[in-house]
N, CA, C, O and the ligand as a Tripos MOL2 file, in Angstrom:
@<TRIPOS>MOLECULE
protein
  305   303    77     0     0
PROTEIN
NO_CHARGES

@<TRIPOS>ATOM
      1 N         158.0010   58.2900   67.5470 N.3       1 MET1
      2 CA        157.7800   59.0370   68.8680 C.3       1 MET1
      3 C         157.3580   60.3030   68.2910 C.2       1 MET1
      4 O         158.0700   60.9100   67.4910 O.2       1 MET1
      5 N         156.2170   60.7190   68.6750 N.am      2 THR2
      6 CA        155.8060   62.1160   68.1300 C.3       2 THR2
      7 C         155.9870   62.9870   69.4470 C.2       2 THR2
      8 O         155.7480   62.5730   70.5820 O.2       2 THR2
      9 N         156.4270   64.2010   69.1360 N.am      3 LYS3
     10 CA        156.6830   65.2400   70.2380 C.3       3 LYS3
     11 C         155.9840   66.3800   69.8890 C.2       3 LYS3
     12 O         156.1500   66.8680   68.7700 O.2       3 LYS3
     13 N         155.2420   66.8620   70.6730 N.am      4 PRO4
     14 CA        154.3160   68.1990   70.6350 C.3       4 PRO4
     15 C         155.2410   69.2300   70.5400 C.2       4 PRO4
     16 O         156.2850   69.2480   71.1910 O.2       4 PRO4
     17 N         154.8590   70.1900   69.6620 N.am      5 PRO5
     18 CA        155.6810   71.3330   69.4070 C.3       5 PRO5
     19 C         155.9160   72.2060   70.8580 C.2       5 PRO5
     20 O         154.9620   72.7890   71.3730 O.2       5 PRO5
     21 N         157.0500   72.2320   71.3630 N.am      6 ALA6
     22 CA        157.3680   72.7460   72.5120 C.3       6 ALA6
     23 C         157.3080   74.2870   72.6830 C.2       6 ALA6
     24 O         158.2300   74.8710   72.1140 O.2       6 ALA6
     25 N         156.4720   75.0270   73.3040 N.am      7 PRO7
     26 CA        156.7040   76.5240   73.2610 C.3       7 PRO7
     27 C         158.0470   76.8410   73.8610 C.2       7 PRO7
     28 O         158.7150   76.0840   74.5650 O.2       7 PRO7
     29 N         158.4020   78.2720   73.4200 N.am      8 ALA8
     30 CA        159.5750   78.8580   73.8800 C.3       8 ALA8
     31 C         159.6860   78.9060   75.0420 C.2       8 ALA8
     32 O         158.6320   79.1350   75.6360 O.2       8 ALA8
     33 N         160.9510   78.7240   75.9020 N.am      9 ALA9
     34 CA        161.0630   79.0280   77.2790 C.3       9 ALA9
     35 C         160.4070   80.1330   77.7670 C.2       9 ALA9
     36 O         159.6140   80.0210   78.7020 O.2       9 ALA9
     37 N         160.6600   81.2510   77.2130 N.am     10 THR10
     38 CA        160.2790   82.6390   77.5590 C.3      10 THR10
     39 C         158.8240   82.7410   77.5020 C.2      10 THR10
     40 O         158.3250   83.7310   78.0370 O.2      10 THR10
     41 N         158.0380   81.8630   76.9310 N.am     11 SER11
     42 CA        156.6270   82.1000   76.9120 C.3      11 SER11
     43 C         155.7120   80.9500   77.7350 C.2      11 SER11
     44 O         154.5310   80.6620   77.5400 O.2      11 SER11
     45 N         156.4310   80.5180   78.4910 N.am     12 GLN12
     46 CA        155.8600   79.4450   79.5220 C.3      12 GLN12
     47 C         154.9670   80.2010   80.4180 C.2      12 GLN12
     48 O         155.2170   81.3350   80.8260 O.2      12 GLN12
     49 N         153.8030   79.4430   80.7320 N.am     13 VAL13
     50 CA        152.8370   80.0010   81.6420 C.3      13 VAL13
     51 C         152.5630   78.9410   82.6100 C.2      13 VAL13
     52 O         152.8020   77.7460   82.4360 O.2      13 VAL13
     53 N         152.0570   79.4630   83.6150 N.am     14 GLU14
     54 CA        151.6670   78.4550   84.9270 C.3      14 GLU14
     55 C         150.3510   78.8280   85.4510 C.2      14 GLU14
     56 O         150.0040   80.0000   85.5990 O.2      14 GLU14
     57 N         149.5900   77.7610   85.7430 N.am     15 ILE15
     58 CA        148.3110   78.1290   86.0700 C.3      15 ILE15
     59 C         148.2510   78.1740   87.6740 C.2      15 ILE15
     60 O         148.8200   77.2630   88.2750 O.2      15 ILE15
     61 N         147.6340   79.1230   88.3630 N.am     16 ALA16
     62 CA        147.6920   79.4810   89.7430 C.3      16 ALA16
     63 C         146.2630   79.7710   90.1730 C.2      16 ALA16
     64 O         145.4660   80.1530   89.3170 O.2      16 ALA16
     65 N         145.9000   79.6260   91.3750 N.am     17 CYS17
     66 CA        144.7800   79.8410   92.1900 C.3      17 CYS17
     67 C         144.4040   81.0840   92.2550 C.2      17 CYS17
     68 O         145.2780   81.8880   92.5780 O.2      17 CYS17
     69 N         143.2140   81.5320   92.0120 N.am     18 GLU18
     70 CA        142.5850   83.1180   92.0770 C.3      18 GLU18
     71 C         142.5760   83.4620   93.7420 C.2      18 GLU18
     72 O         142.6970   84.6130   94.1600 O.2      18 GLU18
     73 N         142.4220   82.3450   94.5750 N.am     19 HIS19
     74 CA        142.3750   82.9190   95.9490 C.3      19 HIS19
     75 C         143.3700   82.7850   96.4140 C.2      19 HIS19
     76 O         143.5520   83.7830   97.1110 O.2      19 HIS19
     77 N         144.4650   81.9300   96.5030 N.am     20 CYS20
     78 CA        145.7500   81.6680   97.2960 C.3      20 CYS20
     79 C         147.1670   82.1000   96.3720 C.2      20 CYS20
     80 O         148.2170   82.5220   96.8580 O.2      20 CYS20
     81 N         146.9220   81.9010   95.1100 N.am     21 GLY21
     82 CA        148.0450   82.1920   94.2990 C.3      21 GLY21
     83 C         148.8650   80.9400   94.1240 C.2      21 GLY21
     84 O         149.8250   81.0150   93.3570 O.2      21 GLY21
     85 N         148.6130   79.7970   94.7330 N.am     22 HIS22
     86 CA        149.3750   78.7270   94.6270 C.3      22 HIS22
     87 C         149.2220   77.9420   93.4320 C.2      22 HIS22
     88 O         148.1510   78.0270   92.8310 O.2      22 HIS22
     89 N         150.2060   77.1280   92.9600 N.am     23 LEU23
     90 CA        149.8650   76.2930   91.7920 C.3      23 LEU23
     91 C         149.3940   74.9580   92.1030 C.2      23 LEU23
     92 O         149.5520   74.7480   93.3060 O.2      23 LEU23
     93 N         148.8560   73.9300   91.4730 N.am     24 GLY24
     94 CA        148.3770   72.8190   92.0130 C.3      24 GLY24
     95 C         146.8550   72.9730   91.8270 C.2      24 GLY24
     96 O         146.0450   72.4030   92.5580 O.2      24 GLY24
     97 N         146.5900   73.6040   91.0240 N.am     25 VAL25
     98 CA        145.0640   73.8860   90.7070 C.3      25 VAL25
     99 C         144.4010   72.6630   89.7400 C.2      25 VAL25
    100 O         144.8260   72.6760   88.5850 O.2      25 VAL25
    101 N         143.5400   71.7450   90.0220 N.am     26 MET26
    102 CA        142.8590   70.6990   89.3390 C.3      26 MET26
    103 C         141.7760   71.4150   88.3700 C.2      26 MET26
    104 O         141.0970   72.3870   88.6990 O.2      26 MET26
    105 N         141.7450   70.8820   87.3540 N.am     27 ARG27
    106 CA        140.7310   71.4250   86.2230 C.3      27 ARG27
    107 C         139.8060   70.1120   85.8800 C.2      27 ARG27
    108 O         140.3390   69.0070   85.7800 O.2      27 ARG27
    109 N         138.6300   70.2600   85.7350 N.am     28 GLU28
    110 CA        137.7800   69.2320   85.3180 C.3      28 GLU28
    111 C         137.9040   69.0040   83.7890 C.2      28 GLU28
    112 O         137.8070   69.9500   83.0070 O.2      28 GLU28
    113 N         138.1450   67.5940   83.3330 N.am     29 ALA29
    114 CA        138.5280   67.4240   81.8400 C.3      29 ALA29
    115 C         137.9490   65.8750   81.6130 C.2      29 ALA29
    116 O         137.6420   65.1310   82.5450 O.2      29 ALA29
    117 N         137.8780   65.6030   80.4980 N.am     30 TRP30
    118 CA        137.6860   64.3960   79.9080 C.3      30 TRP30
    119 C         138.9250   63.9640   79.0450 C.2      30 TRP30
    120 O         139.5910   64.5670   78.2050 O.2      30 TRP30
    121 N         138.9880   62.6360   79.5900 N.am     31 ALA31
    122 CA        140.4820   62.0520   78.9400 C.3      31 ALA31
    123 C         139.7990   60.9030   78.1070 C.2      31 ALA31
    124 O         138.8570   60.1970   78.4670 O.2      31 ALA31
    125 N         140.4800   60.8730   76.9230 N.am     32 GLU32
    126 CA        139.9800   59.6020   75.7420 C.3      32 GLU32
    127 C         141.2420   58.5460   75.6830 C.2      32 GLU32
    128 O         142.4160   58.9060   75.5940 O.2      32 GLU32
    129 N         140.9080   57.5210   75.7300 N.am     33 TRP33
    130 CA        141.8870   56.3140   75.6500 C.3      33 TRP33
    131 C         142.4520   56.3780   74.2470 C.2      33 TRP33
    132 O         141.7110   56.3980   73.2650 O.2      33 TRP33
    133 N         143.8980   56.4140   74.1560 N.am     34 SER34
    134 CA        144.4240   56.1840   72.7800 C.3      34 SER34
    135 C         145.0060   54.9360   72.7610 C.2      34 SER34
    136 O         145.8090   54.6060   73.6340 O.2      34 SER34
    137 N         144.6490   54.1190   71.7490 N.am     35 VAL35
    138 CA        145.3410   52.8510   71.5020 C.3      35 VAL35
    139 C         146.7270   53.0890   71.0290 C.2      35 VAL35
    140 O         147.5720   52.3420   71.5220 O.2      35 VAL35
    141 N         147.1770   54.0640   70.0910 N.am     36 ALA36
    142 CA        148.3490   54.4500   69.6590 C.3      36 ALA36
    143 C         149.3250   54.7670   70.6460 C.2      36 ALA36
    144 O         150.4490   54.2690   70.5850 O.2      36 ALA36
    145 N         148.9860   55.5620   71.5600 N.am     37 LYS37
    146 CA        149.6940   56.0140   72.6200 C.3      37 LYS37
    147 C         149.8800   55.0930   74.1210 C.2      37 LYS37
    148 O         150.7630   55.0880   74.9780 O.2      37 LYS37
    149 N         148.7100   54.4100   73.9780 N.am     38 GLN38
    150 CA        148.5990   53.2460   75.2080 C.3      38 GLN38
    151 C         148.3680   54.1980   76.5870 C.2      38 GLN38
    152 O         148.9800   54.0930   77.6500 O.2      38 GLN38
    153 N         147.3660   55.0960   76.2670 N.am     39 GLY39
    154 CA        147.5210   55.9960   77.5100 C.3      39 GLY39
    155 C         146.2560   57.0700   77.3200 C.2      39 GLY39
    156 O         145.7380   57.1600   76.2070 O.2      39 GLY39
    157 N         145.8890   57.6870   78.1660 N.am     40 TRP40
    158 CA        144.9350   58.3980   78.3370 C.3      40 TRP40
    159 C         145.1530   59.8300   77.7390 C.2      40 TRP40
    160 O         145.8890   60.5790   78.3810 O.2      40 TRP40
    161 N         144.6160   60.2680   76.6300 N.am     41 VAL41
    162 CA        144.8260   61.7310   76.1560 C.3      41 VAL41
    163 C         143.7750   62.7460   76.4420 C.2      41 VAL41
    164 O         142.5770   62.5090   76.2900 O.2      41 VAL41
    165 N         144.2430   63.8660   76.8530 N.am     42 LEU42
    166 CA        143.1070   64.8430   77.3180 C.3      42 LEU42
    167 C         142.2550   65.0870   75.9360 C.2      42 LEU42
    168 O         142.7260   65.1890   74.8030 O.2      42 LEU42
    169 N         141.0940   65.1420   76.2670 N.am     43 SER43
    170 CA        140.2160   65.2420   75.1360 C.3      43 SER43
    171 C         139.3880   66.6270   75.1690 C.2      43 SER43
    172 O         138.9140   67.2210   74.2000 O.2      43 SER43
    173 N         139.3420   66.9540   76.4020 N.am     44 GLN44
    174 CA        138.3820   68.3160   76.5170 C.3      44 GLN44
    175 C         138.5930   68.8660   78.1350 C.2      44 GLN44
    176 O         138.5800   68.1470   79.1350 O.2      44 GLN44
    177 N         138.7530   70.0610   78.1000 N.am     45 THR45
    178 CA        138.7460   70.6890   79.4100 C.3      45 THR45
    179 C         137.5740   71.6140   79.7280 C.2      45 THR45
    180 O         137.0830   72.3070   78.8380 O.2      45 THR45
    181 N         137.1500   71.6370   80.8930 N.am     46 PHE46
    182 CA        135.9730   72.4890   81.2690 C.3      46 PHE46
    183 C         136.5510   73.6150   82.2700 C.2      46 PHE46
    184 O         137.7030   73.6130   82.7030 O.2      46 PHE46
    185 N         135.6080   74.5340   82.5520 N.am     47 ASP47
    186 CA        135.7410   75.7660   83.2480 C.3      47 ASP47
    187 C         136.0010   75.3470   84.6570 C.2      47 ASP47
    188 O         136.7950   76.0270   85.3070 O.2      47 ASP47
    189 N         135.4940   74.4260   85.1480 N.am     48 PHE48
    190 CA        135.4670   74.0830   86.4870 C.3      48 PHE48
    191 C         136.9640   73.9070   87.1630 C.2      48 PHE48
    192 O         137.7970   73.1370   86.6860 O.2      48 PHE48
    193 N         137.1540   74.5610   88.1080 N.am     49 ALA49
    194 CA        138.5100   74.3660   88.8700 C.3      49 ALA49
    195 C         138.5290   74.0450   90.2200 C.2      49 ALA49
    196 O         137.5290   74.2910   90.8950 O.2      49 ALA49
    197 N         139.6130   73.4800   90.7740 N.am     50 PHE50
    198 CA        139.4020   73.3270   92.2080 C.3      50 PHE50
    199 C         140.9940   73.4450   92.5100 C.2      50 PHE50
    200 O         141.9360   73.0060   91.8510 O.2      50 PHE50
    201 N         140.9870   74.1120   93.6090 N.am     51 CYS51
    202 CA        142.4690   74.3710   94.2260 C.3      51 CYS51
    203 C         142.6630   73.3660   95.4170 C.2      51 CYS51
    204 O         141.9340   73.2090   96.3970 O.2      51 CYS51
    205 N         143.8320   72.7260   95.0850 N.am     52 MET52
    206 CA        144.3390   71.5550   96.2850 C.3      52 MET52
    207 C         144.5340   72.2430   97.5900 C.2      52 MET52
    208 O         144.2990   71.6530   98.6450 O.2      52 MET52
    209 N         144.9560   73.4710   97.5540 N.am     53 HIS53
    210 CA        145.3530   74.2780   98.7110 C.3      53 HIS53
    211 C         144.2270   74.9660   99.3710 C.2      53 HIS53
    212 O         144.0850   74.8890  100.5920 O.2      53 HIS53
    213 N         143.4010   75.6510   98.6040 N.am     54 CYS54
    214 CA        142.0960   76.1960   99.4990 C.3      54 CYS54
    215 C         141.1540   74.8860   99.7990 C.2      54 CYS54
    216 O         140.3800   74.8650  100.7550 O.2      54 CYS54
    217 N         141.2750   73.9940   99.0470 N.am     55 HIS55
    218 CA        140.1870   73.0230   99.0790 C.3      55 HIS55
    219 C         138.7470   73.2600   98.7980 C.2      55 HIS55
    220 O         137.7890   72.7370   99.3680 O.2      55 HIS55
    221 N         138.7440   74.0620   97.9060 N.am     56 ARG56
    222 CA        137.5250   74.5230   97.3720 C.3      56 ARG56
    223 C         137.5770   74.8910   95.7650 C.2      56 ARG56
    224 O         138.6470   74.9220   95.1570 O.2      56 ARG56
    225 N         136.3940   75.1490   95.1860 N.am     57 PRO57
    226 CA        136.3650   75.4450   93.7420 C.3      57 PRO57
    227 C         137.0320   76.9340   93.6360 C.2      57 PRO57
    228 O         136.7740   77.7430   94.5270 O.2      57 PRO57
    229 N         137.8580   77.2880   92.5920 N.am     58 THR58
    230 CA        138.4890   78.4860   92.3410 C.3      58 THR58
    231 C         138.3280   78.7600   90.9140 C.2      58 THR58
    232 O         137.7040   78.0490   90.1270 O.2      58 THR58
    233 N         138.9910   79.9370   90.6240 N.am     59 ARG59
    234 CA        138.9480   80.2920   89.2230 C.3      59 ARG59
    235 C         140.5550   80.3830   88.9710 C.2      59 ARG59
    236 O         141.4040   80.7020   89.8030 O.2      59 ARG59
    237 N         140.7750   79.9810   87.4580 N.am     60 ILE60
    238 CA        142.2260   79.8030   87.1500 C.3      60 ILE60
    239 C         142.6170   81.2380   86.8730 C.2      60 ILE60
    240 O         141.8350   82.0450   86.3720 O.2      60 ILE60
    241 N         143.8660   81.5220   87.2210 N.am     61 VAL61
    242 CA        144.8370   82.6080   86.8890 C.3      61 VAL61
    243 C         145.8820   82.1350   86.0710 C.2      61 VAL61
    244 O         146.5570   81.2320   86.5670 O.2      61 VAL61
    245 N         146.2100   82.5550   84.8400 N.am     62 THR62
    246 CA        147.0550   82.1100   84.1980 C.3      62 THR62
    247 C         148.1740   83.1180   83.8820 C.2      62 THR62
    248 O         147.9540   84.1190   83.2010 O.2      62 THR62
    249 N         149.5500   82.7830   84.4680 N.am     63 ARG63
    250 CA        150.4260   83.9860   84.3980 C.3      63 ARG63
    251 C         151.5630   83.3910   83.8120 C.2      63 ARG63
    252 O         151.6400   82.1630   83.7820 O.2      63 ARG63
    253 N         152.6300   84.2390   83.2500 N.am     64 ALA64
    254 CA        153.7650   83.9900   82.9370 C.3      64 ALA64
    255 C         154.7070   83.3650   83.8020 C.2      64 ALA64
    256 O         154.5440   83.7600   84.9560 O.2      64 ALA64
    257 N         155.5680   82.5970   83.6910 N.am     65 VAL65
    258 CA        156.4300   81.8180   84.5840 C.3      65 VAL65
    259 C         157.2930   83.0490   85.1430 C.2      65 VAL65
    260 O         157.5480   82.9820   86.3450 O.2      65 VAL65
    261 N         157.7460   84.0840   84.4940 N.am     66 ALA66
    262 CA        158.8320   85.0040   84.8040 C.3      66 ALA66
    263 C         158.1780   85.9860   85.7790 C.2      66 ALA66
    264 O         158.7800   86.5230   86.7090 O.2      66 ALA66
    265 N         156.8880   86.1700   85.4780 N.am     67 ASP67
    266 CA        156.0000   87.1780   86.1070 C.3      67 ASP67
    267 C         155.7710   86.6810   87.4760 C.2      67 ASP67
    268 O         154.9190   87.3000   88.1130 O.2      67 ASP67
    269 N         156.3300   85.7310   88.0390 N.am     68 VAL68
    270 CA        155.6070   85.2300   89.4770 C.3      68 VAL68
    271 C         156.2310   86.2520   90.5400 C.2      68 VAL68
    272 O         157.4330   86.4910   90.6540 O.2      68 VAL68
    273 N         155.3420   86.7330   91.1900 N.am     69 PRO69
    274 CA        155.8340   87.9490   92.2910 C.3      69 PRO69
    275 C         156.6460   86.8760   93.3340 C.2      69 PRO69
    276 O         156.5880   85.6470   93.2930 O.2      69 PRO69
    277 N         157.3430   87.6360   94.1860 N.am     70 PRO70
    278 CA        157.9720   87.0010   95.2880 C.3      70 PRO70
    279 C         156.9610   86.6320   96.2030 C.2      70 PRO70
    280 O         155.9090   87.2700   96.2370 O.2      70 PRO70
    281 N         157.1870   85.5750   97.0210 N.am     71 LYS71
    282 CA        156.3660   85.3310   97.8140 C.3      71 LYS71
    283 C         156.0180   86.4750   98.8140 C.2      71 LYS71
    284 O         156.9250   87.2290   99.1680 O.2      71 LYS71
    285 N         154.6380   86.6600   99.3320 N.am     72 PRO72
    286 CA        154.4520   87.9830  100.1290 C.3      72 PRO72
    287 C         154.6670   87.3980  101.4710 C.2      72 PRO72
    288 O         154.1920   86.3230  101.8360 O.2      72 PRO72
    289 N         155.5550   88.3260  102.3130 N.am     73 MET73
    290 CA        155.6990   87.8000  103.6970 C.3      73 MET73
    291 C         154.7780   88.3580  104.7220 C.2      73 MET73
    292 O         154.9920   89.4690  105.2080 O.2      73 MET73
    293 N         153.7350   87.6100  105.0770 N.am     74 GLY74
    294 CA        152.9170   87.8760  105.7890 C.3      74 GLY74
    295 C         151.6360   88.7740  105.0880 C.2      74 GLY74
    296 O         151.7600   89.0700  103.9000 O.2      74 GLY74
    297 N         150.6020   89.1380  105.7080 N.am     75 SER75
    298 CA        149.6130   89.8330  105.2280 C.3      75 SER75
    299 C         149.8860   91.3790  105.1070 C.2      75 SER75
    300 O         150.5680   91.8570  106.0140 O.2      75 SER75
    301 N         149.4970   92.1320  104.2270 N.am     76 HIS76
    302 CA        149.7800   93.6780  104.3230 C.3      76 HIS76
    303 C         148.6680   94.2960  104.4130 C.2      76 HIS76
    304 O         148.6490   95.5240  104.5000 O.2      76 HIS76
    305 ZN        143.9920   78.3220   96.4900 Zn       77 ZN77
@<TRIPOS>BOND
     1     1     2 1
     2     2     3 1
     3     3     4 2
     4     3     5 am
     5     5     6 1
     6     6     7 1
     7     7     8 2
     8     7     9 am
     9     9    10 1
    10    10    11 1
    11    11    12 2
    12    11    13 am
    13    13    14 1
    14    14    15 1
    15    15    16 2
    16    15    17 am
    17    17    18 1
    18    18    19 1
    19    19    20 2
    20    19    21 am
    21    21    22 1
    22    22    23 1
    23    23    24 2
    24    23    25 am
    25    25    26 1
    26    26    27 1
    27    27    28 2
    28    27    29 am
    29    29    30 1
    30    30    31 1
    31    31    32 2
    32    31    33 am
    33    33    34 1
    34    34    35 1
    35    35    36 2
    36    35    37 am
    37    37    38 1
    38    38    39 1
    39    39    40 2
    40    39    41 am
    41    41    42 1
    42    42    43 1
    43    43    44 2
    44    43    45 am
    45    45    46 1
    46    46    47 1
    47    47    48 2
    48    47    49 am
    49    49    50 1
    50    50    51 1
    51    51    52 2
    52    51    53 am
    53    53    54 1
    54    54    55 1
    55    55    56 2
    56    55    57 am
    57    57    58 1
    58    58    59 1
    59    59    60 2
    60    59    61 am
    61    61    62 1
    62    62    63 1
    63    63    64 2
    64    63    65 am
    65    65    66 1
    66    66    67 1
    67    67    68 2
    68    67    69 am
    69    69    70 1
    70    70    71 1
    71    71    72 2
    72    71    73 am
    73    73    74 1
    74    74    75 1
    75    75    76 2
    76    75    77 am
    77    77    78 1
    78    78    79 1
    79    79    80 2
    80    79    81 am
    81    81    82 1
    82    82    83 1
    83    83    84 2
    84    83    85 am
    85    85    86 1
    86    86    87 1
    87    87    88 2
    88    87    89 am
    89    89    90 1
    90    90    91 1
    91    91    92 2
    92    91    93 am
    93    93    94 1
    94    94    95 1
    95    95    96 2
    96    95    97 am
    97    97    98 1
    98    98    99 1
    99    99   100 2
   100    99   101 am
   101   101   102 1
   102   102   103 1
   103   103   104 2
   104   103   105 am
   105   105   106 1
   106   106   107 1
   107   107   108 2
   108   107   109 am
   109   109   110 1
   110   110   111 1
   111   111   112 2
   112   111   113 am
   113   113   114 1
   114   114   115 1
   115   115   116 2
   116   115   117 am
   117   117   118 1
   118   118   119 1
   119   119   120 2
   120   119   121 am
   121   121   122 1
   122   122   123 1
   123   123   124 2
   124   123   125 am
   125   125   126 1
   126   126   127 1
   127   127   128 2
   128   127   129 am
   129   129   130 1
   130   130   131 1
   131   131   132 2
   132   131   133 am
   133   133   134 1
   134   134   135 1
   135   135   136 2
   136   135   137 am
   137   137   138 1
   138   138   139 1
   139   139   140 2
   140   139   141 am
   141   141   142 1
   142   142   143 1
   143   143   144 2
   144   143   145 am
   145   145   146 1
   146   146   147 1
   147   147   148 2
   148   147   149 am
   149   149   150 1
   150   150   151 1
   151   151   152 2
   152   151   153 am
   153   153   154 1
   154   154   155 1
   155   155   156 2
   156   155   157 am
   157   157   158 1
   158   158   159 1
   159   159   160 2
   160   159   161 am
   161   161   162 1
   162   162   163 1
   163   163   164 2
   164   163   165 am
   165   165   166 1
   166   166   167 1
   167   167   168 2
   168   167   169 am
   169   169   170 1
   170   170   171 1
   171   171   172 2
   172   171   173 am
   173   173   174 1
   174   174   175 1
   175   175   176 2
   176   175   177 am
   177   177   178 1
   178   178   179 1
   179   179   180 2
   180   179   181 am
   181   181   182 1
   182   182   183 1
   183   183   184 2
   184   183   185 am
   185   185   186 1
   186   186   187 1
   187   187   188 2
   188   187   189 am
   189   189   190 1
   190   190   191 1
   191   191   192 2
   192   191   193 am
   193   193   194 1
   194   194   195 1
   195   195   196 2
   196   195   197 am
   197   197   198 1
   198   198   199 1
   199   199   200 2
   200   199   201 am
   201   201   202 1
   202   202   203 1
   203   203   204 2
   204   203   205 am
   205   205   206 1
   206   206   207 1
   207   207   208 2
   208   207   209 am
   209   209   210 1
   210   210   211 1
   211   211   212 2
   212   211   213 am
   213   213   214 1
   214   214   215 1
   215   215   216 2
   216   215   217 am
   217   217   218 1
   218   218   219 1
   219   219   220 2
   220   219   221 am
   221   221   222 1
   222   222   223 1
   223   223   224 2
   224   223   225 am
   225   225   226 1
   226   226   227 1
   227   227   228 2
   228   227   229 am
   229   229   230 1
   230   230   231 1
   231   231   232 2
   232   231   233 am
   233   233   234 1
   234   234   235 1
   235   235   236 2
   236   235   237 am
   237   237   238 1
   238   238   239 1
   239   239   240 2
   240   239   241 am
   241   241   242 1
   242   242   243 1
   243   243   244 2
   244   243   245 am
   245   245   246 1
   246   246   247 1
   247   247   248 2
   248   247   249 am
   249   249   250 1
   250   250   251 1
   251   251   252 2
   252   251   253 am
   253   253   254 1
   254   254   255 1
   255   255   256 2
   256   255   257 am
   257   257   258 1
   258   258   259 1
   259   259   260 2
   260   259   261 am
   261   261   262 1
   262   262   263 1
   263   263   264 2
   264   263   265 am
   265   265   266 1
   266   266   267 1
   267   267   268 2
   268   267   269 am
   269   269   270 1
   270   270   271 1
   271   271   272 2
   272   271   273 am
   273   273   274 1
   274   274   275 1
   275   275   276 2
   276   275   277 am
   277   277   278 1
   278   278   279 1
   279   279   280 2
   280   279   281 am
   281   281   282 1
   282   282   283 1
   283   283   284 2
   284   283   285 am
   285   285   286 1
   286   286   287 1
   287   287   288 2
   288   287   289 am
   289   289   290 1
   290   290   291 1
   291   291   292 2
   292   291   293 am
   293   293   294 1
   294   294   295 1
   295   295   296 2
   296   295   297 am
   297   297   298 1
   298   298   299 1
   299   299   300 2
   300   299   301 am
   301   301   302 1
   302   302   303 1
   303   303   304 2
@<TRIPOS>SUBSTRUCTURE
     1 MET1         2 RESIDUE 1 A MET
     2 THR2         6 RESIDUE 1 A THR
     3 LYS3        10 RESIDUE 1 A LYS
     4 PRO4        14 RESIDUE 1 A PRO
     5 PRO5        18 RESIDUE 1 A PRO
     6 ALA6        22 RESIDUE 1 A ALA
     7 PRO7        26 RESIDUE 1 A PRO
     8 ALA8        30 RESIDUE 1 A ALA
     9 ALA9        34 RESIDUE 1 A ALA
    10 THR10       38 RESIDUE 1 A THR
    11 SER11       42 RESIDUE 1 A SER
    12 GLN12       46 RESIDUE 1 A GLN
    13 VAL13       50 RESIDUE 1 A VAL
    14 GLU14       54 RESIDUE 1 A GLU
    15 ILE15       58 RESIDUE 1 A ILE
    16 ALA16       62 RESIDUE 1 A ALA
    17 CYS17       66 RESIDUE 1 A CYS
    18 GLU18       70 RESIDUE 1 A GLU
    19 HIS19       74 RESIDUE 1 A HIS
    20 CYS20       78 RESIDUE 1 A CYS
    21 GLY21       82 RESIDUE 1 A GLY
    22 HIS22       86 RESIDUE 1 A HIS
    23 LEU23       90 RESIDUE 1 A LEU
    24 GLY24       94 RESIDUE 1 A GLY
    25 VAL25       98 RESIDUE 1 A VAL
    26 MET26      102 RESIDUE 1 A MET
    27 ARG27      106 RESIDUE 1 A ARG
    28 GLU28      110 RESIDUE 1 A GLU
    29 ALA29      114 RESIDUE 1 A ALA
    30 TRP30      118 RESIDUE 1 A TRP
    31 ALA31      122 RESIDUE 1 A ALA
    32 GLU32      126 RESIDUE 1 A GLU
    33 TRP33      130 RESIDUE 1 A TRP
    34 SER34      134 RESIDUE 1 A SER
    35 VAL35      138 RESIDUE 1 A VAL
    36 ALA36      142 RESIDUE 1 A ALA
    37 LYS37      146 RESIDUE 1 A LYS
    38 GLN38      150 RESIDUE 1 A GLN
    39 GLY39      154 RESIDUE 1 A GLY
    40 TRP40      158 RESIDUE 1 A TRP
    41 VAL41      162 RESIDUE 1 A VAL
    42 LEU42      166 RESIDUE 1 A LEU
    43 SER43      170 RESIDUE 1 A SER
    44 GLN44      174 RESIDUE 1 A GLN
    45 THR45      178 RESIDUE 1 A THR
    46 PHE46      182 RESIDUE 1 A PHE
    47 ASP47      186 RESIDUE 1 A ASP
    48 PHE48      190 RESIDUE 1 A PHE
    49 ALA49      194 RESIDUE 1 A ALA
    50 PHE50      198 RESIDUE 1 A PHE
    51 CYS51      202 RESIDUE 1 A CYS
    52 MET52      206 RESIDUE 1 A MET
    53 HIS53      210 RESIDUE 1 A HIS
    54 CYS54      214 RESIDUE 1 A CYS
    55 HIS55      218 RESIDUE 1 A HIS
    56 ARG56      222 RESIDUE 1 A ARG
    57 PRO57      226 RESIDUE 1 A PRO
    58 THR58      230 RESIDUE 1 A THR
    59 ARG59      234 RESIDUE 1 A ARG
    60 ILE60      238 RESIDUE 1 A ILE
    61 VAL61      242 RESIDUE 1 A VAL
    62 THR62      246 RESIDUE 1 A THR
    63 ARG63      250 RESIDUE 1 A ARG
    64 ALA64      254 RESIDUE 1 A ALA
    65 VAL65      258 RESIDUE 1 A VAL
    66 ALA66      262 RESIDUE 1 A ALA
    67 ASP67      266 RESIDUE 1 A ASP
    68 VAL68      270 RESIDUE 1 A VAL
    69 PRO69      274 RESIDUE 1 A PRO
    70 PRO70      278 RESIDUE 1 A PRO
    71 LYS71      282 RESIDUE 1 A LYS
    72 PRO72      286 RESIDUE 1 A PRO
    73 MET73      290 RESIDUE 1 A MET
    74 GLY74      294 RESIDUE 1 A GLY
    75 SER75      298 RESIDUE 1 A SER
    76 HIS76      302 RESIDUE 1 A HIS
    77 ZN77       305 GROUP 0 **** ****
């Protein structure tokens, strides 16, 4: 079994929606069938992103997991 090199836990990032800040942003990509892995392997990713919370196209915000701000209480 092959394991991808895991990044240090401290450098983990998450992908969030530019509009609502939620995770769960889908990104357009191509997958290629791998006979060796018997599964689809991500081949290429594209810039188009779609937020499952806003239900509209969005832009990806990459942020460190540790930098997640506390949930804002109401709009200020
Ligand atoms: Zn969103």
